[in-house]
C-alpha positions in Angstrom: 20.5 -26.0 33.1 21.2 -23.6 30.2 18.7 -21.2 28.8 16.9 -22.2 25.6 18.3 -20.1 22.7 15.9 -17.5 21.2 15.1 -18.7 17.7 14.7 -15.2 16.6 18.3 -14.3 17.7 20.4 -16.9 15.9 23.5 -14.6 15.9 23.5 -14.2 19.7 27.1 -14.1 21.0 28.5 -12.6 17.7 30.1 -9.2 18.1 30.5 -6.9 15.2 32.0 -3.4 14.8 30.4 -1.1 12.2 32.0 2.1 10.8 29.6 3.6 8.4 27.2 6.2 7.2 24.1 6.6 5.0 22.1 3.4 4.0 23.9 0.2 2.9 26.2 -0.6 5.8 23.9 0.8 8.6 21.1 -1.4 7.1 23.5 -4.4 7.2 24.5 -3.7 10.8 20.9 -3.3 11.9 19.9 -6.5 10.1 22.6 -8.4 12.0 21.6 -6.8 15.3 18.0 -7.7 14.8 19.2 -11.3 14.3 20.9 -11.2 17.7 24.4 -10.0 17.1 25.9 -7.3 19.3 26.7 -4.5 16.8 28.7 -1.6 17.9 28.5 1.4 15.6 31.7 3.5 16.0 31.4 7.1 14.8 33.7 10.1 15.0 33.0 12.5 17.8 30.2 14.7 16.6 28.8 12.0 14.4 29.3 10.8 10.8 27.8 12.5 7.8 24.4 10.9 8.3 23.9 11.8 12.0 21.6 14.8 11.2 20.2 13.5 7.9 16.6 14.2 7.0 13.9 13.6 7.9 14.4 15.3 11.3 12.1 16.2 14.2 11.2 19.8 15.0 14.2 19.7 17.4 16.6 18.6 14.6 17.1 15.0 15.7 17.4 12.6 12.8 14.4 10.3 12.3 16.4 8.7 9.5 19.4 7.9 11.7 17.2 6.4 14.4 15.5 4.2 11.8 18.6 2.6 10.5 20.5 2.1 13.8 17.9 0.3 15.9 19.3 -2.3 18.3 22.9 -1.2 18.0 25.2 0.3 20.6 27.1 3.5 19.9 30.7 4.5 20.6 32.1 7.9 19.7 35.9 8.2 19.3 38.4 10.6 17.8 39.3 9.1 14.5 42.0 11.7 13.8 44.1 10.9 16.8 46.5 7.9 17.1 45.0 7.1 20.5 41.5 7.1 19.1 42.5 4.9 16.1 44.3 2.5 18.4 41.2 2.2 20.6 38.9 1.4 17.7 41.4 -1.1 16.3 41.4 -2.9 19.7 37.6 -3.1 19.6 37.7 -4.6 16.1 40.4 -7.1 17.1 38.5 -8.1 20.2 35.5 -9.2 18.1 37.1 -10.0 14.8 34.4 -8.6 12.5 34.3 -5.2 10.8 31.7 -3.9 8.4 32.4 -0.5 6.9 31.8 1.7 3.9 34.4 4.2 5.0 36.9 3.0 2.5 40.5 4.0 2.0 41.4 4.5 5.7 44.7 2.6 6.2 44.3 2.4 10.0 41.2 0.2 9.7 42.2 -1.6 6.4 42.3 -5.3 6.1 46.1 -5.4 5.9 46.5 -3.3 9.0 43.9 -5.1 11.2 45.0 -8.6 10.3 48.2 -7.9 12.0 46.2 -7.6 15.2 43.6 -10.3 14.4 44.7 -12.8 11.7 41.2 -14.4 11.4 39.5 -11.0 10.9 36.3 -10.8 8.8 36.6 -7.5 7.0 33.6 -6.4 4.8 34.0 -3.2 2.9 31.4 -1.5 0.8 32.7 0.9 -1.8 31.2 3.0 -4.5 32.6 1.7 -7.8 34.4 -1.4 -8.8 37.3 0.7 -10.1 37.8 2.3 -6.7 35.9 5.5 -7.5 33.3 7.0 -5.3 29.6 6.6 -5.8 26.2 6.6 -4.0 22.9 5.0 -5.0 21.7 7.9 -7.1 25.0 8.3 -9.1 25.4 4.5 -9.5 21.8 4.3 -10.7 22.3 7.0 -13.3 25.1 5.0 -14.9 23.2 1.7 -15.2 20.2 2.5 -17.4 17.2 2.4 -15.1 16.4 6.1 -15.1 16.3 6.1 -18.9 13.7 3.3 -18.8 11.6 4.7 -16.1 8.6 7.0 -16.6 6.2 7.6 -19.5 7.2 6.7 -23.0 7.1 10.2 -24.4 9.5 11.6 -21.8 13.0 12.5 -23.0 14.6 13.1 -19.6 15.8 10.6 -17.0 13.6 9.7 -14.0 15.2 8.7 -10.7 13.1 6.4 -8.4 12.6 7.4 -4.8 13.7 4.0 -3.4 17.5 3.7 -2.9 17.3 0.2 -4.4 21.1 -0.5 -4.7 21.7 0.7 -1.1 19.1 -1.7 0.2 20.2 -4.7 -1.9 23.9 -3.9 -1.0 23.0 -3.8 2.7 21.4 -7.3 2.6 24.4 -8.6 0.6 26.7 -7.2 3.2 24.8 -8.8 6.0 24.7 -12.1 4.2 28.5 -11.9 3.6 29.1 -11.5 7.3 27.0 -14.6 8.1 28.7 -16.7 5.4 32.2 -15.5 6.5 31.4 -16.4 10.1 30.4 -19.9 9.0 33.7 -20.1 7.0 35.7 -19.1 10.0 33.9 -21.6 12.3 34.8 -24.3 9.8 38.3 -23.3 8.9 39.6 -20.9 11.5 40.3 -18.4 8.8 38.8 -14.9 8.3 38.0 -13.3 5.0 38.3 -10.0 3.1 35.1 -9.2 1.3 34.7 -6.2 -1.0 31.2 -5.1 -2.2 31.2 -2.3 -4.7 27.7 -0.7 -4.8 28.0 -0.4 -8.5 28.5 -4.1 -8.8 25.3 -4.7 -6.9 23.4 -2.7 -9.4 25.2 -4.2 -12.4 24.6 -7.7 -11.1 21.0 -7.1 -10.5 20.5 -5.6 -14.0 22.3 -8.6 -15.5 20.3 -11.1 -13.4 17.0 -9.5 -14.5 18.2 -9.7 -18.1 18.3 -6.0 -18.9 21.8 -6.4 -20.2 21.2 -9.9 -21.7 18.4 -8.5 -23.8 20.9 -6.2 -25.4 23.5 -8.8 -25.9 21.2 -11.5 -27.3 18.5 -9.5 -29.1 20.2 -6.3 -29.8 17.4 -4.3 -28.2 17.3 -2.3 -25.0 14.4 -1.9 -22.6 12.2 1.1 -23.6 10.1 3.3 -21.5 6.6 2.0 -21.1 5.2 4.1 -18.2 3.3 2.0 -15.7 2.9 -1.0 -18.0 4.5 -4.3 -17.0 7.1 -5.5 -19.5 6.1 -8.8 -21.2 2.8 -9.1 -19.4 -0.4 -7.2 -19.1 -0.3 -4.6 -16.4 -1.6 -1.1 -16.3 -2.8 1.7 -14.0 -6.4 2.9 -14.1 -8.3 5.7 -12.5 -11.8 5.5 -11.0 -14.7 7.9 -11.5 -13.8 9.6 -8.2 -10.1 9.8 -8.8 -8.7 6.7 -7.1 -5.8 5.1 -8.9 -5.3 1.3 -9.2 -2.5 -0.9 -10.5 -3.8 -4.0 -12.3 -1.7 -7.0 -13.3 -2.8 -10.1 -15.2 0.0 -12.7 -15.3 -2.0 -15.8 -16.1 -4.8 -16.8 -18.4 -7.1 -17.0 -15.3 -6.2 -13.4 -14.3 -6.8 -12.1 -17.7 -10.1 -14.0 -18.1 -11.3 -12.7 -14.7 -10.4 -9.1 -15.7 -12.4 -9.3 -19.0 -15.4 -10.8 -17.1 -15.2 -8.1 -14.4 -15.1 -5.3 -17.0 -17.7 -6.8 -19.2 -15.3 -6.9 -22.2 -15.1 -10.7 -22.9 -16.8 -10.4 -26.3 -15.0 -7.2 -27.1 -11.6 -8.7 -26.3 -12.4 -11.8 -28.5 -13.4 -9.5 -31.3 -10.2 -7.5 -30.9 -8.2 -10.7 -31.0 -9.9 -11.7 -34.2 -9.3 -8.3 -35.8 -5.6 -8.2 -34.9 -5.0 -11.9 -35.5 -3.8 -12.1 -31.9 -3.9 -14.9 -29.4 -4.6 -13.4 -26.0 -3.8 -16.6 -24.2 -0.2 -15.7 -25.0 1.2 -13.2 -22.4 3.5 -11.7 -25.0 0.5 -10.9 -27.2 -1.3 -9.3 -24.3 1.7 -7.1 -23.8 2.1 -6.2 -27.5 -1.5 -5.1 -27.8 -1.7 -3.6 -24.3 -2.8 -0.2 -25.5 -5.8 -1.6 -27.3 -6.8 -3.7 -24.4 -6.4 -0.8 -22.0 -8.7 1.2 -24.1 -11.4 -1.5 -23.6 -10.9 -1.8 -19.9 -10.7 1.9 -19.2 -14.4 2.5 -19.8 -15.3 0.2 -16.9 -12.8 1.6 -14.5 -13.7 5.2 -15.3 -17.4 4.5 -14.8 -17.0 3.1 -11.3 -15.9 4.5 -7.9 -12.9 3.4 -6.0 -15.1 1.5 -3.6 -16.9 -0.3 -6.4 -13.7 -1.2 -8.1 -12.2 -2.5 -4.8 -15.2 -4.7 -4.2 -15.2 -6.0 -7.8 -11.5 -6.8 -7.9 -11.6 -8.5 -4.5 -14.0 -11.1 -5.8 -11.5 -12.1 -8.6 -8.1 -13.6 -9.0 -6.7 -10.5 -10.6 -3.6 -9.0 -9.0 -4.2 -5.4 -8.0 -3.7 -2.7 -5.4 -4.9 0.8 -4.9 -2.2 3.5 -5.1 -1.6 5.0 -1.7 0.6 7.6 -0.2 3.1 7.0 2.7 0.7 8.9 4.9 -2.2 6.6 4.1 -0.1 3.4 4.4 1.4 4.5 7.8 -2.1 4.3 9.4 -3.3 1.3 7.4 -3.9 -2.0 9.2 -1.1 -3.6 7.2 1.1 -1.6 9.6 -1.1 -1.1 12.7 -2.2 -4.7 12.9 1.0 -6.2 11.5 3.0 -8.2 14.2 6.2 -7.2 12.4 5.5 -3.7 13.8 5.8 -3.1 17.6 5.5 0.0 19.7 8.8 1.7 20.2 9.6 4.6 22.5 12.6 6.1 20.7 14.5 8.6 22.8 14.6 12.1 21.1 12.2 11.0 18.4 9.0 9.8 20.1 6.7 6.8 20.2 5.8 5.0 17.0 5.3 1.6 15.5 8.7 0.3 14.3 9.4 -2.7 12.1 11.5 -5.6 13.2 12.9 -7.9 10.6 10.4 -9.0 7.9 11.2 -12.6 8.8 8.8 -14.7 10.8 10.9 -17.3 12.6 9.1 -20.1 14.4 6.0 -17.9 14.6 7.7 -14.8 15.8 9.3 -11.7 14.4 12.7 -10.3 15.6 11.4 -7.1 17.2 12.7 -3.5 17.0 14.9 -2.1 19.7 15.5 1.6 20.1 18.5 3.2 18.5 21.2 4.8 20.7 22.2 8.4 20.7 25.8 9.1 19.5 28.2 7.8 22.2 25.5 6.4 24.5 27.5 3.2 25.0 31.1 4.3 24.8 32.0 3.8 28.5 30.1 0.5 28.8 31.6 -1.0 25.7 35.1 0.0 26.7 34.5 -1.6 30.1 32.9 -4.8 28.8 35.0 -5.4 25.6 38.4 -4.1 26.6 38.1 -4.4 30.4 39.1 -0.8 30.9 38.6 0.5 34.4 36.7 3.7 35.3 39.8 5.8 35.7 41.1 4.7 32.3 37.8 5.6 30.7 37.7 8.9 32.5 41.2 9.8 31.2 40.2 8.9 27.6 37.1 11.1 27.9 39.1 14.0 29.3 41.7 13.8 26.6 38.9 13.9 23.9 39.8 10.4 22.7 36.2 9.3 23.3 32.9 10.9 23.9 
């Protein structure tokens, strides 16, 4: 009898080598690992540029690195030596899949590696489509989002905290591996896939019509603070200083909002004065400031608890603004089956997320991240069938650590 496959590990049996740093490719590798693939992150001895990246513990261990490398195995090798490069090439050829954002290295390029493994799947994330370098924050600066973020009266750009393009790129990279594996299974051929981070941002801006609006209407998105473009959405503050984000996408949402705030008659009078039809979402957006003026009185006269109770009884879309510190101890984390207790060596015990996918009633759970080089000897033994003496010699020569 054969064991029943784990539905949460559909990539079990797939082996992947990752050569990376920072966010996009580590996220891709972790996603693939959480789906069951055996992902070996190969780093230079001493670690890549992100091995000590903040936030760190009081002892200097990177919480960040542990967070993006859960469930992987770690090999450390001398990237500068021919022997170290040859060893990494053998690992890649053995499994036939490489995901990397360390671009421009001839020794692990597609052309070089396909001589060793013709059906290689080679996924490379780069900064810019023209071959130039770039990271999330520099790519974002060149797209337009920082000039449309923040209050309308602001004249300077505003970066967002979320590295959105890194995250989207990481998911695209993981998806590209899965589709390339399916292609190889069907045809016996590998693929060379290039994903410029800049193109991820450009494609997203195009898909969300930020560029199309310019091309078709001749107008660019303006800063509107916390309003929601084309709909009615605004932030409000309670009498005791709690902040809320309120969104009314449909007629029902808007009707419930006016009833809750006791402004139904005032809104009708405003519509008549302006000649506006507030059943039209575009009209609600155009006259958002006037509507906000009517709703603000109710919000500012009630406490956060009163507002929460009132909104909870309506169809209105809303949430209270919270800090990371508040959310980390909220039941959305503490009672969420996606989060499971993890005893992460060097970091401590905490609730760690698995994949945000519920598969047949279960979430792929988090597995602790390795320390640099934790699995070097085991991987060389299992993947390349090196014996203990060969592994000892490689370690003594400084080829691996």
